[in-house]
N, C-alpha and C positions, 0 to 999 in steps of 0.2 A: 748898114752892114759892116762898114769899116770899123765902127766903134766896137761891135761885138768881136770882130777878129782881133783887134788890138787888145781888148780886155782878156780874151782867151789866151793870147800870147803872154800877157803879163801874168796870168794865173798859173801857167805851166812853166814859167821861168823858174829855174832852180834857186836862184837867189831869193825870189819871193817865197817859194815853198819853204826853204830853209829858215827864212825869217819868222815863220810861224812858230818855231820852237825856240825856247829860251836856252836850252842846254843841248849838248851833244847826246846826252842820255835820253832826253825826250825824243829827239830825232831818231835815235836808234830804236826805241820802243815802237815808234810809229812805223818805221821800216819793217820791223819784224812782223807786223800785222798786215802788211801789204802782200798781194798776190805775187808769186815768184816772177811771173812774166812782166808785171808792172815794174818790179824792182830792176829787172834787167834793162828795161827801156829808160828808167829813171837814171840808172848808172851811166848810160850812154849820154843822156842829156847833161849830166854833171861833168862828164869828160869833155864834152864839147865846150862847156863853160869854163873848163880848166879849173874846176873847184875840186882839187885832188884830195883835200882833207875830208870832205864829205864823201868822195868816191870811196875812200877807205872804209868809212862807216857802212855805206851801202854794200860794198863788196863783202865785208865781214858778216853782214846780215844775210846776204845771199848764201854764203858758205854755211852759216849756222842753220839756215832753213834746210839746206841740203843734208846736213848731218842729222837733223831731227827727222827728216823723211827716211833716211837710211836706217836710223835707229828704230823708227816705228815699223818699217818693213820687217826687220829681223825679230821684233817682239811679237809680231803677228804669227810667226811660224810655230 
């Protein structure tokens, strides 16, 4: 069971996750397709890792998703 726990911790490590993307743009696109709640948790994880450059990307994606949601609400009226 220790091996599974260690593997899981490695998989959710922000440095590992970020390494899956070659460019900031790829990472940004991936973030834009993640659920809002997951992005918020992801942001906290990157903050703990003190990876502030990627925190900015995630924060911007969160804000963009909020703006899209607001825009969609007003278009439905």
